[in-house]
MARDRENPA-479819 format. One record per residue (C-alpha): residue in one letter; x, z, y; residue number from 1. Coordinates in steps of 0.2 Angstrom, whole numbers, plus 5000, padded with zeros to 4 digits. Layout:
LOKOL,type,px,pz,py,seq
LOKOL,A,X,Z,Y,NUM
...
% end
This chain:
LOKOL,type,px,pz,py,seq
LOKOL,M,5000,5000,5000,1
LOKOL,L,5008,4995,5017,2
LOKOL,K,5007,5009,5030,3
LOKOL,L,5007,5005,5048,4
LOKOL,K,5019,5014,5061,5
LOKOL,Q,5030,5020,5047,6
LOKOL,G,5049,5022,5051,7
LOKOL,V,5057,5020,5067,8
LOKOL,D,5049,5009,5080,9
LOKOL,I,5065,4997,5084,10
LOKOL,L,5057,4991,5101,11
LOKOL,A,5054,5008,5106,12
LOKOL,E,5071,5014,5100,13
LOKOL,V,5081,5001,5108,14
LOKOL,G,5071,4999,5124,15
LOKOL,G,5069,5018,5125,16
LOKOL,I,5051,5017,5132,17
LOKOL,R,5040,5029,5122,18
LOKOL,T,5026,5035,5135,19
LOKOL,I,5015,5026,5147,20
LOKOL,D,5023,5035,5162,21
LOKOL,A,5040,5027,5157,22
LOKOL,A,5031,5011,5156,23
LOKOL,R,5024,5012,5172,24
LOKOL,K,5041,5017,5180,25
LOKOL,V,5049,5001,5172,26
LOKOL,F,5035,4991,5179,27
LOKOL,A,5037,4999,5196,28
LOKOL,E,5056,4995,5196,29
LOKOL,R,5057,4978,5187,30
LOKOL,L,5042,4968,5192,31
LOKOL,D,5038,4962,5210,32
LOKOL,D,5022,4964,5219,33
LOKOL,E,5012,4949,5212,34
LOKOL,N,5017,4952,5194,35
LOKOL,R,5013,4971,5195,36
LOKOL,R,4996,4965,5201,37
LOKOL,K,4994,4952,5187,38
LOKOL,L,4998,4966,5174,39
LOKOL,A,4987,4979,5182,40
LOKOL,P,4971,4974,5172,41
LOKOL,I,4979,4977,5156,42
LOKOL,T,4975,4994,5151,43
LOKOL,T,4980,4996,5132,44
LOKOL,E,4992,5009,5133,45
LOKOL,E,5002,5004,5118,46
LOKOL,A,5003,4987,5124,47
LOKOL,L,5010,4991,5140,48
LOKOL,I,5024,5003,5132,49
LOKOL,K,5029,4988,5121,50
LOKOL,I,5029,4976,5135,51
LOKOL,A,5040,4988,5146,52
LOKOL,G,5051,4992,5131,53
LOKOL,A,5055,4973,5129,54
LOKOL,I,5059,4973,5147,55
LOKOL,A,5071,4988,5145,56
LOKOL,M,5079,4981,5129,57
LOKOL,C,5081,4963,5135,58
LOKOL,D,5086,4966,5154,59
LOKOL,P,5079,4950,5162,60
LOKOL,A,5082,4946,5180,61
LOKOL,R,5064,4942,5183,62
LOKOL,V,5047,4945,5174,63
LOKOL,F,5033,4932,5175,64
LOKOL,V,5016,4938,5168,65
LOKOL,N,5006,4923,5163,66
LOKOL,T,4987,4925,5165,67
LOKOL,G,4983,4908,5160,68
LOKOL,S,4977,4903,5177,69
LOKOL,A,4980,4885,5182,70
LOKOL,A,4993,4890,5194,71
LOKOL,D,5002,4901,5181,72
LOKOL,V,5002,4887,5168,73
LOKOL,R,5008,4875,5181,74
LOKOL,W,5022,4886,5185,75
LOKOL,V,5027,4888,5166,76
LOKOL,R,5028,4868,5165,77
LOKOL,E,5039,4867,5180,78
LOKOL,H,5050,4881,5174,79
LOKOL,A,5053,4871,5157,80
LOKOL,L,5057,4856,5167,81
LOKOL,A,5069,4866,5179,82
LOKOL,K,5078,4874,5164,83
LOKOL,G,5080,4859,5155,84
LOKOL,E,5070,4864,5140,85
LOKOL,E,5060,4849,5142,86
LOKOL,A,5060,4832,5152,87
LOKOL,K,5047,4821,5158,88
LOKOL,L,5043,4804,5149,89
LOKOL,A,5036,4788,5155,90
LOKOL,K,5017,4794,5150,91
LOKOL,P,5011,4807,5163,92
LOKOL,G,5008,4823,5155,93
LOKOL,H,5021,4820,5141,94
LOKOL,T,5038,4829,5139,95
LOKOL,I,5052,4829,5127,96
LOKOL,H,5061,4844,5120,97
LOKOL,F,5077,4844,5109,98
LOKOL,D,5081,4858,5098,99
LOKOL,L,5099,4860,5094,100
LOKOL,P,5105,4849,5078,101
LOKOL,Q,5107,4865,5068,102
LOKOL,D,5089,4872,5072,103
LOKOL,Q,5078,4858,5067,104
LOKOL,A,5066,4868,5055,105
LOKOL,R,5061,4885,5049,106
LOKOL,L,5078,4895,5046,107
LOKOL,V,5072,4902,5030,108
LOKOL,K,5089,4909,5025,109
LOKOL,Q,5089,4919,5042,110
LOKOL,T,5071,4925,5041,111
LOKOL,F,5067,4942,5035,112
LOKOL,Y,5055,4955,5034,113
LOKOL,I,5061,4972,5041,114
LOKOL,V,5056,4985,5027,115
LOKOL,N,5058,5003,5025,116
LOKOL,E,5068,5012,5010,117
LOKOL,G,5058,5010,4994,118
LOKOL,E,5046,4998,5002,119
LOKOL,K,5040,4985,4990,120
LOKOL,A,5040,4966,4996,121
LOKOL,S,5036,4949,4989,122
LOKOL,A,5049,4944,4976,123
LOKOL,L,5050,4927,4985,124
LOKOL,A,5054,4935,5002,125
LOKOL,K,5070,4941,5011,126
LOKOL,T,5071,4958,5016,127
LOKOL,Y,5082,4968,5029,128
LOKOL,L,5082,4987,5029,129
LOKOL,R,5076,4995,5045,130
LOKOL,A,5093,5003,5049,131
LOKOL,D,5101,4986,5047,132
LOKOL,A,5088,4977,5058,133
LOKOL,L,5090,4991,5071,134
LOKOL,A,5109,4989,5071,135
LOKOL,Y,5106,4969,5074,136
LOKOL,V,5095,4972,5088,137
LOKOL,Q,5106,4984,5097,138
LOKOL,E,5120,4972,5096,139
LOKOL,H,5111,4955,5099,140
LOKOL,I,5094,4958,5107,141
LOKOL,K,5099,4972,5120,142
LOKOL,G,5103,4963,5137,143
LOKOL,I,5100,4945,5129,144
LOKOL,M,5089,4940,5144,145
LOKOL,R,5101,4945,5157,146
LOKOL,G,5100,4932,5171,147
LOKOL,M,5084,4924,5165,148
LOKOL,T,5066,4925,5167,149
LOKOL,M,5055,4935,5154,150
LOKOL,M,5038,4927,5152,151
LOKOL,V,5024,4938,5145,152
LOKOL,G,5007,4931,5140,153
LOKOL,F,4992,4938,5131,154
LOKOL,Y,4984,4927,5117,155
LOKOL,S,4969,4927,5104,156
LOKOL,R,4973,4921,5086,157
LOKOL,G,4956,4913,5085,158
LOKOL,P,4939,4913,5096,159
LOKOL,V,4937,4928,5106,160
LOKOL,G,4925,4939,5096,161
LOKOL,A,4927,4932,5079,162
LOKOL,A,4927,4944,5065,163
LOKOL,A,4944,4940,5060,164
LOKOL,T,4953,4937,5076,165
LOKOL,T,4967,4947,5082,166
LOKOL,A,4975,4948,5099,167
LOKOL,A,4994,4945,5102,168
LOKOL,I,5007,4947,5115,169
LOKOL,E,5021,4934,5118,170
LOKOL,I,5037,4939,5126,171
LOKOL,T,5050,4926,5128,172
LOKOL,S,5063,4919,5139,173
LOKOL,S,5059,4901,5134,174
LOKOL,A,5046,4891,5145,175
LOKOL,Y,5045,4879,5131,176
LOKOL,V,5038,4892,5119,177
LOKOL,V,5025,4897,5132,178
LOKOL,H,5021,4880,5137,179
LOKOL,S,5018,4877,5118,180
LOKOL,A,5007,4893,5117,181
LOKOL,E,4996,4887,5130,182
LOKOL,L,4993,4872,5120,183
LOKOL,L,4991,4880,5104,184
LOKOL,Y,4983,4896,5108,185
LOKOL,R,4969,4903,5118,186
LOKOL,N,4975,4913,5132,187
LOKOL,C,4964,4930,5132,188
LOKOL,Y,4971,4939,5147,189
LOKOL,D,4954,4943,5153,190
LOKOL,A,4948,4949,5135,191
LOKOL,F,4964,4956,5129,192
LOKOL,D,4959,4975,5130,193
LOKOL,R,4941,4971,5123,194
LOKOL,E,4949,4962,5108,195
LOKOL,V,4961,4975,5104,196
LOKOL,A,4948,4989,5104,197
LOKOL,R,4936,4978,5094,198
LOKOL,R,4950,4976,5080,199
LOKOL,G,4953,4995,5080,200
LOKOL,G,4969,4994,5091,201
LOKOL,V,4978,4982,5080,202
LOKOL,F,4987,4968,5089,203
LOKOL,F,5003,4958,5087,204
LOKOL,T,5019,4959,5098,205
LOKOL,N,5032,4946,5098,206
LOKOL,V,5048,4945,5107,207
LOKOL,H,5060,4930,5108,208
LOKOL,S,5075,4923,5117,209
LOKOL,E,5086,4908,5114,210
LOKOL,G,5100,4917,5122,211
LOKOL,P,5114,4905,5129,212
LOKOL,N,5106,4891,5117,213
LOKOL,R,5123,4885,5109,214
LOKOL,P,5127,4878,5092,215
LOKOL,E,5139,4892,5088,216
LOKOL,D,5125,4905,5090,217
LOKOL,V,5114,4898,5078,218
LOKOL,P,5122,4906,5062,219
LOKOL,N,5118,4923,5071,220
LOKOL,A,5100,4918,5073,221
LOKOL,R,5087,4930,5065,222
LOKOL,I,5069,4929,5063,223
LOKOL,F,5063,4947,5060,224
LOKOL,M,5045,4952,5056,225
LOKOL,D,5043,4971,5057,226
LOKOL,R,5028,4974,5045,227
LOKOL,S,5026,4992,5049,228
LOKOL,W,5025,4990,5068,229
LOKOL,L,5017,4972,5068,230
LOKOL,T,5032,4966,5079,231
LOKOL,T,5042,4951,5077,232
LOKOL,Y,5060,4947,5085,233
LOKOL,S,5068,4930,5085,234
LOKOL,T,5085,4925,5093,235
LOKOL,F,5097,4911,5096,236
LOKOL,C,5085,4897,5091,237
LOKOL,T,5071,4887,5100,238
LOKOL,Y,5062,4877,5085,239
LOKOL,A,5044,4882,5088,240
LOKOL,G,5042,4887,5069,241
LOKOL,N,5055,4901,5072,242
LOKOL,T,5051,4905,5091,243
LOKOL,L,5032,4903,5093,244
LOKOL,L,5030,4919,5083,245
LOKOL,M,5011,4919,5085,246
LOKOL,K,5011,4905,5073,247
LOKOL,K,5020,4910,5056,248
LOKOL,G,5026,4926,5061,249
LOKOL,N,5009,4933,5065,250
LOKOL,H,5002,4924,5050,251
LOKOL,R,5012,4935,5040,252
LOKOL,F,5005,4951,5048,253
LOKOL,A,4987,4944,5046,254
LOKOL,V,4991,4941,5028,255
LOKOL,D,4997,4959,5027,256
LOKOL,Y,4982,4966,5036,257
LOKOL,A,4970,4957,5026,258
LOKOL,T,4979,4962,5009,259
LOKOL,Y,4980,4980,5013,260
LOKOL,Y,4965,4984,5025,261
LOKOL,Q,4953,4971,5023,262
LOKOL,V,4951,4969,5003,263
LOKOL,G,4937,4959,4997,264
LOKOL,Q,4932,4955,5016,265
LOKOL,E,4945,4944,5024,266
LOKOL,L,4958,4932,5019,267
LOKOL,S,4972,4924,5030,268
LOKOL,E,4977,4907,5023,269
LOKOL,H,4990,4893,5027,270
LOKOL,M,4975,4881,5027,271
LOKOL,F,4967,4866,5037,272
LOKOL,I,4949,4867,5041,273
LOKOL,T,4939,4851,5043,274
LOKOL,G,4921,4845,5041,275
LOKOL,L,4915,4829,5033,276
LOKOL,R,4898,4820,5035,277
LOKOL,G,4889,4816,5020,278
LOKOL,P,4873,4808,5015,279
LOKOL,G,4859,4811,5028,280
LOKOL,G,4872,4817,5041,281
LOKOL,R,4875,4834,5034,282
LOKOL,V,4892,4842,5038,283
LOKOL,T,4901,4850,5024,284
LOKOL,Y,4916,4861,5029,285
LOKOL,F,4932,4862,5019,286
LOKOL,A,4947,4874,5020,287
LOKOL,G,4962,4868,5011,288
LOKOL,A,4980,4874,5008,289
LOKOL,A,4996,4863,5005,290
LOKOL,P,5014,4865,5009,291
LOKOL,S,5022,4857,5023,292
LOKOL,G,5024,4839,5020,293
LOKOL,C,5011,4838,5007,294
LOKOL,G,4997,4829,5017,295
LOKOL,K,4988,4844,5024,296
LOKOL,T,4987,4837,5042,297
LOKOL,T,4982,4820,5035,298
LOKOL,T,4969,4828,5025,299
LOKOL,A,4962,4837,5040,300
LOKOL,M,4961,4823,5050,301
LOKOL,V,4951,4813,5038,302
LOKOL,G,4936,4824,5042,303
LOKOL,T,4923,4819,5054,304
LOKOL,D,4923,4837,5062,305
LOKOL,F,4941,4842,5062,306
LOKOL,V,4944,4860,5066,307
LOKOL,G,4961,4864,5062,308
LOKOL,D,4977,4858,5053,309
LOKOL,D,4987,4874,5048,310
LOKOL,L,4980,4891,5047,311
LOKOL,A,4963,4898,5043,312
LOKOL,Q,4956,4916,5046,313
LOKOL,M,4942,4919,5033,314
LOKOL,W,4928,4932,5030,315
LOKOL,I,4912,4934,5021,316
LOKOL,A,4898,4935,5033,317
LOKOL,T,4882,4945,5032,318
LOKOL,D,4873,4930,5027,319
LOKOL,G,4883,4928,5011,320
LOKOL,T,4893,4913,5017,321
LOKOL,L,4911,4910,5017,322
LOKOL,R,4916,4908,5036,323
LOKOL,A,4933,4902,5043,324
LOKOL,V,4940,4901,5061,325
LOKOL,N,4956,4892,5066,326
LOKOL,P,4968,4904,5074,327
LOKOL,E,4975,4890,5085,328
LOKOL,R,4966,4877,5096,329
LOKOL,G,4981,4865,5096,330
LOKOL,I,4992,4856,5083,331
LOKOL,F,5011,4857,5080,332
LOKOL,G,5011,4842,5068,333
LOKOL,I,5025,4832,5060,334
LOKOL,V,5024,4815,5066,335
LOKOL,E,5035,4806,5053,336
LOKOL,D,5024,4792,5046,337
LOKOL,V,5010,4795,5058,338
LOKOL,N,5003,4778,5062,339
LOKOL,R,4988,4769,5067,340
LOKOL,E,4983,4764,5050,341
LOKOL,G,4983,4782,5042,342
LOKOL,D,4980,4792,5057,343
LOKOL,P,4970,4782,5070,344
LOKOL,H,4962,4798,5079,345
LOKOL,L,4979,4806,5082,346
LOKOL,M,4988,4790,5086,347
LOKOL,K,4974,4786,5100,348
LOKOL,A,4978,4804,5107,349
LOKOL,L,4996,4801,5107,350
LOKOL,R,4997,4783,5113,351
LOKOL,D,4982,4778,5122,352
LOKOL,Q,4974,4794,5131,353
LOKOL,D,4980,4803,5145,354
LOKOL,S,4984,4818,5134,355
LOKOL,E,4996,4833,5137,356
LOKOL,V,5009,4831,5123,357
LOKOL,I,5026,4840,5120,358
LOKOL,W,5036,4829,5109,359
LOKOL,S,5051,4837,5099,360
LOKOL,N,5066,4828,5091,361
LOKOL,V,5059,4811,5091,362
LOKOL,L,5069,4796,5097,363
LOKOL,I,5067,4792,5116,364
LOKOL,D,5070,4774,5121,365
LOKOL,E,5077,4768,5138,366
LOKOL,H,5060,4767,5145,367
LOKOL,E,5057,4785,5141,368
LOKOL,V,5044,4781,5127,369
LOKOL,P,5044,4791,5111,370
LOKOL,Y,5047,4783,5093,371
LOKOL,W,5048,4790,5077,372
LOKOL,S,5051,4785,5059,373
LOKOL,G,5035,4777,5051,374
LOKOL,C,5026,4776,5068,375
LOKOL,G,5021,4757,5063,376
LOKOL,E,5029,4750,5078,377
LOKOL,P,5046,4741,5080,378
LOKOL,M,5060,4753,5082,379
LOKOL,P,5071,4752,5097,380
LOKOL,K,5090,4748,5094,381
LOKOL,R,5096,4762,5104,382
LOKOL,G,5090,4778,5114,383
LOKOL,R,5092,4797,5113,384
LOKOL,N,5088,4810,5099,385
LOKOL,F,5091,4826,5094,386
LOKOL,Q,5109,4822,5091,387
LOKOL,G,5111,4814,5108,388
LOKOL,E,5114,4795,5111,389
LOKOL,W,5108,4785,5096,390
LOKOL,Y,5110,4768,5091,391
LOKOL,E,5105,4758,5075,392
LOKOL,G,5119,4760,5063,393
LOKOL,K,5126,4776,5070,394
LOKOL,L,5133,4787,5056,395
LOKOL,D,5136,4806,5056,396
LOKOL,G,5152,4815,5052,397
LOKOL,E,5151,4811,5034,398
LOKOL,G,5147,4793,5035,399
LOKOL,K,5129,4795,5032,400
LOKOL,P,5117,4785,5044,401
LOKOL,I,5108,4796,5057,402
LOKOL,P,5090,4792,5058,403
LOKOL,P,5082,4787,5074,404
LOKOL,S,5070,4804,5073,405
LOKOL,H,5072,4820,5063,406
LOKOL,K,5061,4821,5048,407
LOKOL,N,5054,4836,5055,408
LOKOL,S,5050,4830,5072,409
LOKOL,R,5034,4836,5080,410
LOKOL,C,5021,4833,5092,411
LOKOL,T,5011,4847,5101,412
LOKOL,L,4994,4844,5108,413
LOKOL,D,4977,4852,5111,414
LOKOL,C,4965,4848,5097,415
LOKOL,R,4952,4844,5110,416
LOKOL,E,4962,4828,5113,417
LOKOL,I,4958,4821,5096,418
LOKOL,A,4942,4811,5094,419
LOKOL,N,4936,4818,5078,420
LOKOL,H,4939,4836,5084,421
LOKOL,N,4924,4847,5084,422
LOKOL,A,4928,4858,5099,423
LOKOL,A,4912,4867,5098,424
LOKOL,A,4915,4873,5080,425
LOKOL,N,4933,4878,5084,426
LOKOL,A,4927,4889,5099,427
LOKOL,D,4913,4897,5089,428
LOKOL,P,4916,4915,5085,429
LOKOL,A,4903,4914,5070,430
LOKOL,G,4916,4902,5062,431
LOKOL,V,4911,4888,5052,432
LOKOL,P,4903,4889,5034,433
LOKOL,V,4916,4883,5021,434
LOKOL,K,4909,4876,5005,435
LOKOL,V,4925,4869,4998,436
LOKOL,I,4942,4877,4995,437
LOKOL,T,4956,4864,4990,438
LOKOL,Y,4974,4867,4985,439
LOKOL,S,4987,4853,4983,440
LOKOL,G,5006,4851,4982,441
LOKOL,R,5018,4837,4979,442
LOKOL,D,5016,4833,4961,443
LOKOL,A,5022,4817,4954,444
LOKOL,D,5018,4818,4936,445
LOKOL,T,5005,4831,4931,446
LOKOL,M,4989,4834,4939,447
LOKOL,P,4974,4822,4943,448
LOKOL,P,4970,4817,4961,449
LOKOL,V,4956,4829,4961,450
LOKOL,W,4948,4842,4950,451
LOKOL,V,4936,4858,4952,452
LOKOL,A,4938,4875,4945,453
LOKOL,R,4924,4880,4932,454
LOKOL,T,4925,4899,4938,455
LOKOL,A,4932,4908,4953,456
LOKOL,D,4946,4915,4942,457
LOKOL,E,4952,4897,4938,458
LOKOL,G,4950,4893,4956,459
LOKOL,V,4962,4907,4960,460
LOKOL,A,4974,4901,4947,461
LOKOL,I,4974,4883,4955,462
LOKOL,G,4980,4891,4971,463
LOKOL,A,4993,4902,4962,464
LOKOL,S,5000,4887,4953,465
LOKOL,I,5004,4875,4968,466
LOKOL,V,5021,4867,4966,467
LOKOL,S,5030,4856,4979,468
LOKOL,K,5047,4848,4982,469
LOKOL,A,5056,4856,4997,470
LOKOL,T,5054,4846,5013,471
LOKOL,A,5062,4845,5029,472
LOKOL,T,5052,4860,5038,473
LOKOL,E,5064,4872,5030,474
LOKOL,V,5082,4872,5033,475
LOKOL,G,5092,4876,5017,476
LOKOL,A,5078,4875,5005,477
LOKOL,T,5082,4862,4990,478
LOKOL,G,5073,4856,4974,479
LOKOL,V,5056,4859,4967,480
LOKOL,N,5048,4876,4972,481
LOKOL,R,5034,4886,4967,482
LOKOL,Q,5022,4888,4981,483
LOKOL,P,5008,4900,4977,484
LOKOL,W,4992,4896,4988,485
LOKOL,A,5005,4887,4999,486
LOKOL,N,5007,4903,5007,487
LOKOL,A,5021,4911,4998,488
LOKOL,P,5034,4910,5012,489
LOKOL,F,5021,4921,5023,490
LOKOL,I,5016,4933,5010,491
LOKOL,P,5025,4949,5014,492
LOKOL,G,5020,4960,5001,493
LOKOL,P,5021,4959,4982,494
LOKOL,L,5013,4944,4975,495
LOKOL,A,5002,4955,4964,496
LOKOL,D,4993,4963,4979,497
LOKOL,Y,4990,4947,4987,498
LOKOL,M,4983,4939,4971,499
LOKOL,D,4972,4954,4967,500
LOKOL,C,4965,4951,4985,501
LOKOL,Q,4961,4933,4980,502
LOKOL,F,4953,4938,4964,503
LOKOL,Q,4943,4952,4973,504
LOKOL,F,4937,4940,4987,505
LOKOL,Y,4931,4924,4978,506
LOKOL,N,4923,4935,4964,507
LOKOL,S,4914,4946,4978,508
LOKOL,P,4896,4950,4975,509
LOKOL,R,4894,4949,4994,510
LOKOL,F,4893,4930,4991,511
LOKOL,S,4875,4923,4991,512
LOKOL,D,4873,4910,4977,513
LOKOL,A,4872,4896,4990,514
LOKOL,G,4887,4903,5000,515
LOKOL,R,4899,4905,4986,516
LOKOL,P,4912,4890,4988,517
LOKOL,V,4919,4878,4976,518
LOKOL,L,4938,4879,4973,519
LOKOL,A,4947,4863,4969,520
LOKOL,G,4964,4855,4967,521
LOKOL,L,4971,4839,4975,522
LOKOL,N,4986,4828,4971,523
LOKOL,Y,4991,4814,4982,524
LOKOL,F,5008,4811,4974,525
LOKOL,L,5006,4803,4956,526
LOKOL,T,5018,4789,4954,527
LOKOL,H,5017,4773,4943,528
LOKOL,G,5032,4778,4935,529
LOKOL,N,5025,4794,4928,530
LOKOL,R,5009,4785,4923,531
LOKOL,G,5014,4772,4912,532
LOKOL,G,5021,4760,4925,533
LOKOL,Q,5038,4759,4934,534
LOKOL,G,5045,4765,4950,535
LOKOL,D,5041,4779,4962,536
LOKOL,K,5027,4770,4972,537
LOKOL,L,5012,4781,4973,538
LOKOL,L,4996,4777,4964,539
LOKOL,G,4985,4780,4980,540
LOKOL,E,4987,4779,4998,541
LOKOL,K,4982,4789,5014,542
LOKOL,R,4965,4782,5015,543
LOKOL,D,4961,4787,4998,544
LOKOL,V,4959,4806,5003,545
LOKOL,K,4943,4802,5012,546
LOKOL,V,4936,4797,4994,547
LOKOL,W,4943,4813,4986,548
LOKOL,L,4935,4824,4999,549
LOKOL,G,4919,4813,4998,550
LOKOL,W,4918,4816,4980,551
LOKOL,L,4920,4836,4982,552
LOKOL,E,4907,4834,4997,553
LOKOL,R,4894,4826,4985,554
LOKOL,Y,4898,4838,4970,555
LOKOL,V,4896,4854,4979,556
LOKOL,H,4877,4848,4985,557
LOKOL,G,4874,4842,4967,558
LOKOL,D,4873,4824,4971,559
LOKOL,V,4886,4820,4957,560
LOKOL,T,4890,4827,4940,561
LOKOL,A,4907,4829,4933,562
LOKOL,I,4917,4829,4916,563
LOKOL,E,4922,4845,4909,564
LOKOL,T,4941,4847,4904,565
LOKOL,P,4952,4861,4900,566
LOKOL,I,4959,4862,4918,567
LOKOL,G,4941,4860,4926,568
LOKOL,M,4929,4847,4931,569
LOKOL,I,4934,4829,4935,570
LOKOL,P,4925,4814,4943,571
LOKOL,R,4916,4801,4934,572
LOKOL,Y,4922,4783,4937,573
LOKOL,D,4906,4776,4944,574
LOKOL,D,4904,4789,4958,575
LOKOL,L,4923,4786,4963,576
LOKOL,R,4920,4767,4963,577
LOKOL,A,4905,4769,4975,578
LOKOL,L,4915,4780,4987,579
LOKOL,F,4930,4768,4986,580
LOKOL,A,4918,4754,4991,581
LOKOL,E,4913,4764,5007,582
LOKOL,I,4930,4762,5013,583
LOKOL,D,4930,4743,5007,584
LOKOL,K,4943,4746,4994,585
LOKOL,P,4942,4741,4975,586
LOKOL,Y,4944,4754,4962,587
LOKOL,P,4948,4746,4946,588
LOKOL,R,4946,4756,4930,589
LOKOL,D,4963,4754,4924,590
LOKOL,L,4968,4763,4940,591
LOKOL,Y,4955,4777,4937,592
LOKOL,D,4962,4779,4919,593
LOKOL,K,4980,4781,4925,594
LOKOL,Q,4976,4793,4938,595
LOKOL,F,4964,4805,4927,596
LOKOL,S,4971,4803,4909,597
LOKOL,F,4978,4819,4903,598
LOKOL,Y,4996,4820,4900,599
LOKOL,I,4994,4836,4890,600
LOKOL,D,5013,4840,4887,601
LOKOL,N,5016,4840,4906,602
LOKOL,I,5001,4852,4910,603
LOKOL,L,5007,4863,4896,604
LOKOL,A,5025,4863,4903,605
LOKOL,R,5017,4867,4921,606
LOKOL,I,5007,4882,4913,607
LOKOL,E,5023,4888,4904,608
LOKOL,L,5033,4888,4921,609
LOKOL,Q,5020,4898,4930,610
LOKOL,T,5018,4910,4916,611
LOKOL,E,5036,4913,4914,612
LOKOL,A,5038,4915,4933,613
LOKOL,Y,5023,4927,4935,614
LOKOL,A,5028,4938,4920,615
LOKOL,K,5043,4943,4930,616
LOKOL,E,5031,4951,4943,617
LOKOL,E,5025,4969,4942,618
LOKOL,N,5007,4974,4940,619
LOKOL,L,5000,4956,4941,620
LOKOL,P,4981,4954,4939,621
LOKOL,P,4978,4951,4920,622
LOKOL,Q,4965,4938,4926,623
LOKOL,L,4979,4925,4929,624
LOKOL,F,4986,4926,4912,625
LOKOL,R,4969,4925,4904,626
LOKOL,V,4966,4909,4914,627
LOKOL,Y,4982,4901,4908,628
LOKOL,E,4980,4907,4889,629
LOKOL,R,4962,4899,4890,630
LOKOL,Q,4968,4883,4896,631
LOKOL,R,4983,4882,4885,632
LOKOL,A,4972,4884,4870,633
LOKOL,E,4959,4871,4876,634
LOKOL,L,4974,4859,4879,635
LOKOL,L,4981,4861,4862,636
LOKOL,A,4965,4859,4853,637
LOKOL,L,4963,4843,4864,638
LOKOL,K,4980,4837,4859,639
LOKOL,A,4977,4840,4840,640
LOKOL,K,4961,4829,4842,641
LOKOL,H,4967,4815,4853,642
LOKOL,G,4986,4815,4854,643
LOKOL,A,4998,4819,4869,644
LOKOL,V,4990,4806,4881,645
LOKOL,V,4971,4808,4882,646
LOKOL,A,4960,4794,4890,647
LOKOL,V,4946,4799,4901,648
LOKOL,E,4934,4791,4888,649
LOKOL,K,4940,4803,4876,650
LOKOL,L,4937,4818,4888,651
LOKOL,E,4919,4811,4891,652
LOKOL,G,4916,4811,4872,653
% end
């Protein structure tokens, strides 16, 4: 059981501010009249003590309080340009930010949970003992903002008033981070005190500074999450995944809070939220988990009523439905392979509209226009990118070609700029009613494109069994990784605790019959070479996603039936063929057979991989192993009857 406020509060210890009187003295001495006036409406004493502690610890030359007003946000944008953190591009409202070449993605080997002696954490997590973290902060963060401006903002991770929304404070010396926060989150300066009170006094605190922002400092970079005090620390980096701590840093805290303080009531998930219009104009909402680089944003954008592409706060409402809100109001999206064919709505926002966009680590040509790999447009022969001047054929120090843009290059923009975004749904504190939960990874040889769990326990097992190749979103990660619920990097406590919450949540008697969601698996990455053909070419393409979601939409409403198999329910050919016709694409029977035939030995090997890995965990819920054992037995019986590769017609029989 995680206990809050255990062990020394590092911010209070290093900053030396423990009382409201001491905090007010800091404000009187360190804030000018205007910023003292702006801070005055904030009355939550614990928040004020933390802000004063950060000021005392970081020792900035000036403190700027961002109220979210038009004037304050304009100041932030201008400060980002003046500092050189961003530069204007040809299109009005567009800027470019370059991270250091060594700081292009999440620094997984330098990201840690601060834990107390004897405190258990996830076996997949890196931990730092509190005393060691205190020593690091004393050495590297004390005085880190000397000569700089500290910016303080108040944000809501979700619509104000939503059941699972939590307020957060962002404290940073980076104007790029604050500019990004204003696009990605809801400034709740006016509602901060009410939101903290509504949540029983819980809020998140985030402290970041890029320091001198030099390559030689990156090895000393640390991203710390103090679970006990709900406080993050980030140093010597600017990549938003490491510095915009309301995103994945606070997501970790939200996971903890749901796991230990809202069991059976809330979940905090690494999921998109999107709605899809079905027959008769009905809108069915989906939430789906996928590791970065596995099609999550693409899936979200397929929806006719897109809500969010990355995170979801979920709870069971009093009417027995599953409700979800997006903690964010914008997207920080990977742009590699984003083009008009596969992502028309996003491309229109990026290329055709007068949108505010922060680009990062793309190629900028001589006309100050951004380009990126896979954009579907002719690539310039030269320009500048995250490594400086670039030209076609340029090699790095090892003689390898330097790509025009980094694989993890990004765009940051408000979701409201995207044509299929349902802004009203994203702003509604009641959340959207989610009918389908999906889980997907990067799987070239095993699972079919779509299948539905027969029970809630099987659905939890689908989420627990996600695998994915490492992607460019993680520095230092290689190979094929287990990615439970696509949330593993963000689960602070033991996986057994998180898994138990999943089983309790999806089996909750609080769900009504109509409100209980369907849990399903998705897989876009089967290849010809692994299904009787040759090569690594995928069996599908981006536009197929609409078909897989469309089938799930019809299945949850009872419009289509399915074929029962040992791993769950799979679609019938005629239903898919009709859906493919709606996107003007033929769907031959032989392609269906390749995608949905069972390669039983592959599935058995996957089950064995997961069983062995989870057997090393302590106190794991037995339901998971019961699911694996039942599926193994049914698969072996199927193999004995039909052989190692089972065609769909055999499954139907």
